[in-house]
Every structure is written in C-alpha cells, then in structure tokens.
C-alpha positions in Angstrom: 65.7 75.4 57.9 68.2 73.0 59.5 67.0 70.8 62.3 69.5 72.3 64.7 68.4 75.8 64.0 64.8 74.9 64.6 65.7 73.1 67.8 67.6 76.1 69.2 64.8 78.5 68.2 62.2 76.3 69.8 64.4 75.9 73.0 64.8 79.7 73.2 61.0 80.3 72.9 60.3 77.6 75.4 62.7 79.0 78.0 61.3 82.5 77.4 57.7 81.3 78.0 58.7 79.4 81.2 60.6 82.3 82.7 57.8 84.7 81.8 55.1 82.4 83.2 57.0 81.9 86.4 57.3 85.6 86.8 53.5 86.1 86.4 52.7 83.3 88.9 54.9 84.9 91.6 53.8 88.5 90.9 50.5 88.2 92.6 51.6 86.3 95.6 52.2 88.2 98.8 55.7 88.3 100.3 56.5 85.9 103.1 57.5 87.5 106.4 61.2 86.5 105.7 61.0 88.3 102.3 59.4 91.3 103.9 62.0 91.6 106.5 64.7 91.3 103.9 63.1 94.1 102.0 62.9 96.2 105.2 66.6 95.5 105.8 67.5 96.6 102.3 65.6 99.9 102.6 67.0 100.6 106.0 70.6 100.0 104.7 70.1 102.1 101.6 68.6 104.9 103.7 71.7 104.8 105.9 74.0 104.9 102.9 72.4 107.5 100.7 73.7 111.0 100.4 70.4 112.4 99.1 67.5 113.5 101.4 65.1 112.7 98.7 66.4 109.1 98.4 66.3 108.8 102.2 62.7 109.8 102.3 61.9 107.4 99.5 63.6 104.5 101.3 61.8 105.3 104.6 58.4 105.3 102.8 59.1 101.9 101.2 60.3 100.7 104.6 57.0 101.8 106.1 55.0 99.9 103.5 56.9 96.7 104.2 56.5 97.4 107.9 52.8 97.6 107.6 52.9 94.4 105.6 54.9 92.7 108.4 52.4 93.8 111.0 49.6 91.8 109.3 51.6 88.6 109.3 50.0 85.7 111.1 52.5 85.1 113.9 52.4 82.1 116.0 50.5 82.6 119.3 53.6 82.2 121.4 55.4 84.9 119.5 52.6 87.3 118.3 52.6 89.7 121.3 56.3 90.2 121.4 56.7 90.4 117.6 54.0 93.0 117.2 55.3 94.9 120.1 58.7 95.2 118.4 57.1 96.2 115.1 55.0 98.8 116.9 58.2 100.3 118.4 59.8 100.5 115.0 56.6 102.0 113.5 56.6 104.7 116.3 60.2 105.5 115.8 59.9 105.8 111.9 56.6 107.8 112.1 58.2 110.3 114.6 61.0 111.0 112.3 60.8 114.3 110.4 61.1 114.5 106.6 64.8 114.5 105.6 66.4 117.6 104.3 70.0 118.3 103.2 70.5 119.9 106.6 69.1 117.0 108.8 70.0 114.0 106.7 73.2 113.1 108.6 71.4 113.4 112.0 68.4 111.3 110.8 70.7 108.6 109.6 72.4 108.5 112.9 69.0 108.2 114.6 67.9 105.5 112.3 70.7 103.3 113.6 68.6 102.7 116.7 66.2 100.7 114.6 68.8 98.1 114.3 69.0 97.8 118.0 65.3 97.1 118.1 65.7 94.5 115.5 68.5 92.8 117.4 66.4 93.0 120.7 63.2 91.6 119.3 64.7 89.0 117.1 66.4 87.5 120.3 63.0 87.7 122.2 60.9 86.1 119.4 63.4 83.6 118.0 61.8 80.3 117.2 63.2 77.1 118.4 65.0 74.7 116.1 62.1 72.3 116.4 59.6 75.0 115.3 61.8 75.8 112.3 61.9 72.2 111.3 58.1 71.9 111.7 57.5 75.0 109.7 59.0 73.3 106.6 55.8 71.1 106.5 53.2 73.9 106.8 
C-alpha cells in the first residue's frame, strides 16, 4: 500500500472516531435552557405549520416534554418567580387544549398563536441585563 493511501485511510478512521466520540459525550448531557427553548420554539412552529392533526398532536406532546424540562431549570433568584409564572401559564394553556382532529386543527393552530404572546411578554419581564449575560460566560 502506498503511504498516501494509508495516510488517507487513517485520517478517515480518526475523523470518524472523533465525531462518534463527540456524539456520545453530548448524548447524555441535559439540554441547556437556551437549547430547550429553541426546541420548544421549533415544535411550536411545526405545530402551526402542519396540515395533519396527528403531527400537530405529536408536536404538542414533544413541546410539553421540553416545557417540563424548562420548568426544572435553576433560574436565578431574581428571575425565578416570573420565569416559572410564564412557563406555568404556557403549561395551563397547552394542557387545556383538546386533542387535535381534522375538524378542529385549524382552530387549535389559531389558538396556539397566543403562546407566542406569552413568550414575548415573559421574555421582556425576565430578560437578563447585559452584565448578567457577560458574567454567565464564566459560570
């Protein structure tokens, strides 16, 4: 075998091992609040855009799972009450929604848009200062 062929083969194997190991290292780690919120946003958006009641219900269930995770986050003391209050309002709204069917899907999607208003309202109320964001880098 030529040296260049061996070098290429070893490089490919090394890259594969590193990528695989990196995936396993992250697989067991919990999502950060930011990642959880992004996942919630994705599920929310996909629930609004779907034309299938089954898909809507799946998205809402996944949203609920991420919502439960967000509620266990260790918020800073100055934002804990307001953050949990907002998440509780979202939980109440989502829990009160009936299961989607072909007949009520459009109406549920319309109602679901009010969750975005809650998001905007509580993000304004619980927004960290620039100083807090800077200090969070070192935690």
